[in-house]
N, C-alpha and C positions, 0 to 999 in steps of 0.2 A: 239020874240025872238026864233034867232036860237041854235037848239039844235046842240050839241055836239053829232057827228055822231062816232061810233063804229064798228068795225072788231075785233070778238074774234076769234084766231087762237090757235087751243089746240088740241091733239089727244082724250084727255079723253071725250066723251060726256056728263059725266054726269055734268063734271065742265063747259062746253059752255051752256048748257041749267040753269045751277045756275047761273051764272054769266048775263045770259039774262034776267032771271029773276027779278032778281038784281037790275040790271041795268033799268031795267022796270020801278021803280018807282021816277026812277028820271024826272022830269020834264025835265033840259038842257041836257036826254043825250037818245039817241038814240042806240039802237045797228042797225043796217043797215046789218048784218050781219056772219057768222060765216064759218068757217073750218078748216076739222082737221087732217089738215098737211099742211105744208110750200110749198107744190106746190099750192095748189087751194088755201091758201090763197093770195099767191102774184097776182091767176089771179082776185080774187076778189076785193083783192086792186085795181089792174089797172082796173076793172070795177066803183069801188061801192067809189074809193079815198076819204075814211074815215079821218075822222080828227086825228083820233088815231087808231092804231092797239095793241092791246093785244096780245102778241105772247109768247107761251111756250118757255122757253128757249133750254131744251132739248126732239125733241118729231124724232120718226122715220124719215129716211131718210137724209130731211133738217131740219140739228138745229137750234135755234133759230138767232144766227151771219147771215147764210147765208142769212136765210128768213127777217130779216133785212133789208141787205143791196139789195136784191132783190125787197124789198117791195120800198126801197127812188126811186128806180133806174125805177118804174113806174111812182109810186106816190110821189115825193120831197116834196110834204108838209103836208103828212101824220108823223104825230108823234108817233114814234114806243113804247111801254113800254113793258119791260118783265117781265113775270111771271114766278116762277118758286119755286118748295119745296123745293130744295137743289139745288148747285151747286158750280163748282169751281171757284176761283178767275179770271183763266185763260178763263174759258166760258165765264162770264159774259163780261169779260172784252173785247174779243172781240167779242163780241154784239154790246156793247158801240161804241167803233173802228168802228164799224161798222154804227154806227150812231143812234142807241139808246138813248133814251131820257130821257127812267124810266125804272129804276129794282125794283121791288119788291116782297115781299116773298108772295107764295099763303094762308099764314096761314094769310095775314093782315087782320087788323080789315077794315071789308066795308066801312064805314068814311071815313079811311086813304086810298083806295083804288081808291074814289070816288073825294076825294080829287086829288092825283096823276094823276087823268084821267082830270082834272082840269087843271094842273097845265100846264102837257104835250101837251094840248089841245091850249094851250095859248102859247106854245114858249117854256116853261122854261122846266127842271130837275127837276124831281123823282123822287130819288135814297133811298133805305128804308135804316134806322141808321143799320138793320143787312150787309146788304149789302156794304154799307161803309164801316164796320166794319171787312169782309172780305178781300175786297179789300189791307184796310193796312194792317192786320195782315199777310197773305200769298198774297205778290205781284205775278202778272201775273210771268210767265218765256217767255222769247221772245222765238220768233217764232224758230221753228226746220228748218234747210236746209232740205232734202230731205234723204242726207247720213247720218247724226245725227240720222231724225226719223230712218232709216235702222239699224245702231249701235243698239240703245236702243232697240229697239226691238228686239234684237239679244240677248244682253244682260239680259232684261226679259224675256225670253226663256232660261236661263240660259249659252248661248255660252258661251266657251272658247276663248279668242284673233284667236287664232286658228282655230278654228272651223267657226268663223269670218271671218277673210283672204280667205279661203279659200271661203267661201260661195259669199263673194263679191270680190273676185281676187284680192284681192289686199295683198299688205304684211303686215306682224304681225306688224314691226314695225308701219307705215301709220297705223291700227287699233288700236293701241295702243296711236297715237297721237289722232284720231276721240275721242278717249273712256274721254282721260284726257280733251279735251276742250268739250264735253260733262258734264263731271260731273261739271266742273266749271261753266258751262253755267246757270245748272239748279241746281247748289248748292247743290248738294253730294258728298258728303265724300269718296264713294265707289261705287261698281258696287251692293250691295245690297241696299243702300240706294235708286240708281238711277234707280232701278227697282220700289222701294217701292212708290215715287215720280212720276213716271211716271203711276202707276194705282191709285195713289188715286188723282191724276187733270187731271185725261182722258186725257193722250199725245199720247195715240197710239189707233187707231180704231181695235178693234179685232174681 
C-alpha cells in the first residue's frame, strides 16, 4: 500500500512534533518532513514532492496563502491543507484562492484531521464546518488597491482628510472620493467602523 506523504509547515515546534507523533500511528500516512516557516517549507516541498502539505495560516514572514502559492509552483500535485487556530475570512479565502484544497482548525478532532488529509490527498476538498460558517458569515473583502491601502492606514492612524491630502500630495476633494469609495468597498458606515474592520480583518500590516 502506497502511503500518503505529508509535509508539516508550522512555526510551533511542539505542534509539529505532536502531529508527527500522531500521524505516525496511521499505517497509510508517512510524515516525510517538517519546516518551521514558509520559506523552508517551500524548499522541502520542492525536494520531497509530498502528497499533502499541512500549512499554518499565520506564520511570521511568509503567510499561509503565499506559502500555498509557492508550494504549488514547485510541486503542483501537492494538496495543500491550511491549519489554523483562528483566522479571518479574508486570510482563509486568500489561501483557498491560492490553491489550498483543505482548511481545518487546529482544535479539530484527530480522526477528522486524518480524514481531511486523506480527502485532500485523493484530490478532494476538505473545509471544516467552522471555517465554512466563518466564510459565509463574514464574506472576504475584495483586494484593496495600493492607494486604498494607504488611505485606510491613514484613517486607522486617526489622520484627517487634510492630513491625508498633505501626506499623499493630493487634493482634499480627491481624498474624500477615495475615502467614500473605500467605505463602500469594505462595507463600513464611517471612518471609525473602517478602522475597526481594518484591525479585525487584518487588512493592514503593522
